[in-house]
C-alpha positions in Angstrom: 14.6 -58.2 -67.9 16.8 -55.7 -66.1 16.4 -53.0 -68.7 13.5 -50.6 -69.1 11.8 -51.5 -65.8 10.7 -55.0 -66.9 12.2 -56.6 -63.8 10.3 -54.2 -61.5 7.1 -55.0 -63.4 7.8 -58.7 -63.1 8.3 -58.4 -59.4 4.9 -56.6 -59.1 3.2 -59.4 -61.1 5.0 -62.0 -59.0 3.7 -60.3 -55.8 0.1 -60.3 -57.3 0.4 -64.0 -58.2 1.7 -65.0 -54.7 -1.0 -62.9 -53.1 -3.7 -64.7 -55.1 -2.1 -68.1 -54.2 -2.1 -67.1 -50.5 -5.8 -66.2 -50.6 -6.6 -69.5 -52.3 -4.3 -71.5 -49.8 -2.4 -73.0 -52.7 1.0 -74.6 -52.9 3.7 -72.5 -54.6 7.4 -72.7 -55.6 9.6 -70.1 -57.2 12.4 -70.7 -59.7 14.4 -67.6 -60.7 16.8 -67.6 -63.7 19.1 -65.0 -65.2 22.6 -64.9 -66.6 23.8 -68.5 -66.4 22.1 -69.2 -63.1 18.9 -71.1 -62.3 17.9 -70.9 -58.6 15.2 -72.5 -56.6 14.3 -69.4 -54.5 11.3 -71.0 -52.8 10.9 -74.8 -52.5 7.3 -76.1 -52.8 5.2 -75.1 -49.8 1.9 -73.5 -48.9 1.7 -69.9 -50.1 2.5 -67.3 -47.4 2.1 -63.5 -47.4 4.8 -61.8 -49.5 6.3 -58.3 -49.3 8.7 -56.1 -51.2 11.5 -56.9 -48.8 11.5 -60.5 -49.8 11.2 -59.9 -53.5 13.8 -57.0 -53.8 16.9 -59.3 -54.0 15.6 -61.1 -57.1 17.9 -60.1 -60.0 17.8 -60.2 -63.7 19.9 -59.5 -66.8 22.5 -61.3 -68.7 21.6 -64.5 -70.5 18.3 -66.4 -70.2 18.8 -70.0 -69.3 15.2 -70.8 -70.2 15.7 -74.5 -71.0 17.4 -75.2 -67.7 14.7 -73.3 -65.7 11.9 -75.2 -67.5 13.7 -78.5 -66.8 13.9 -77.7 -63.1 10.2 -76.7 -63.2 9.3 -80.1 -64.8 11.2 -81.9 -62.0 9.4 -79.9 -59.2 6.0 -80.4 -60.8 6.6 -84.1 -61.4 7.8 -84.7 -57.9 5.1 -82.6 -56.0 2.1 -82.8 -58.3 2.0 -86.4 -59.2 -1.3 -88.3 -59.9 -1.8 -89.2 -56.3 -1.1 -85.8 -54.8 -4.4 -84.2 -55.9 -2.3 -81.2 -56.9 -3.0 -79.5 -60.2 0.4 -78.4 -61.5 0.3 -74.9 -63.0 3.4 -73.1 -64.4 3.6 -69.3 -64.7 6.6 -68.2 -66.8 7.5 -64.6 -66.4 10.0 -63.7 -69.2 11.1 -61.2 -71.8 12.0 -64.3 -73.9 15.3 -62.8 -75.1 16.6 -66.3 -75.9 16.7 -68.6 -78.9 15.9 -71.6 -76.7 12.4 -73.1 -77.2 12.1 -75.8 -74.6 9.2 -78.2 -74.6 6.3 -77.5 -72.2 6.8 -79.5 -69.0 4.6 -82.6 -69.2 3.7 -82.2 -65.5 2.2 -78.7 -66.0 -1.5 -79.3 -66.5 -1.9 -75.6 -66.9 0.6 -73.0 -68.2 0.8 -69.3 -68.8 3.5 -67.2 -70.4 3.6 -63.6 -69.2 5.5 -61.4 -71.7 7.8 -58.6 -70.4 9.5 -57.9 -73.7 10.0 -54.1 -74.1 11.8 -51.8 -76.5 11.4 -50.7 -80.1 12.5 -54.0 -81.6 10.3 -56.8 -80.3 11.0 -60.4 -81.2 7.7 -61.9 -80.1 9.3 -65.0 -78.8 7.2 -65.2 -75.6 4.0 -65.3 -77.8 5.6 -68.0 -79.9 6.5 -70.0 -76.8 3.0 -69.7 -75.5 1.6 -70.9 -78.9 4.0 -73.8 -79.0 3.1 -74.8 -75.4 -0.7 -74.2 -76.0 -0.4 -72.0 -73.0 -2.2 -68.8 -72.0 -0.4 -65.7 -73.3 -0.5 -62.5 -71.3 1.4 -59.2 -71.8 2.9 -57.8 -68.7 0.3 -55.0 -68.4 -2.6 -57.4 -68.5 -2.9 -57.7 -64.7 -6.7 -58.3 -64.8 -6.1 -61.7 -66.3 -3.6 -63.0 -63.7 -6.1 -64.7 -61.4 -5.6 -68.2 -62.8 -3.9 -69.9 -65.8 
């Protein structure tokens, strides 16, 4: 994601998603993953206003530990959006899908969307394949009009 401006576009989409969640007074969490690292950047909480200063430190590049990130998302959703919580667990995956991993869709995600940031002359189409396997909504990074809800 670090190459070709994909990370900057992903941060813009993330800001738009967080802004929408804030307007709707929804609960949010943020898991970032790059290289060999998966990091819970924002534990589950009520959405707050976001700005560029907060999002600037998010990095990318290196490997894509997708399976580990999806496993952590499953744990968070299961813990915070259980049947008695009244919470509808939605998962937005922002990725260039430059990985061979094809993790299962988290069972606790009642809704899912895969936002594809793949760029370059050779495109592998793995994000579209992941969305298809998950029966999730598929969006290309430039499709900002469709980001209001999964």
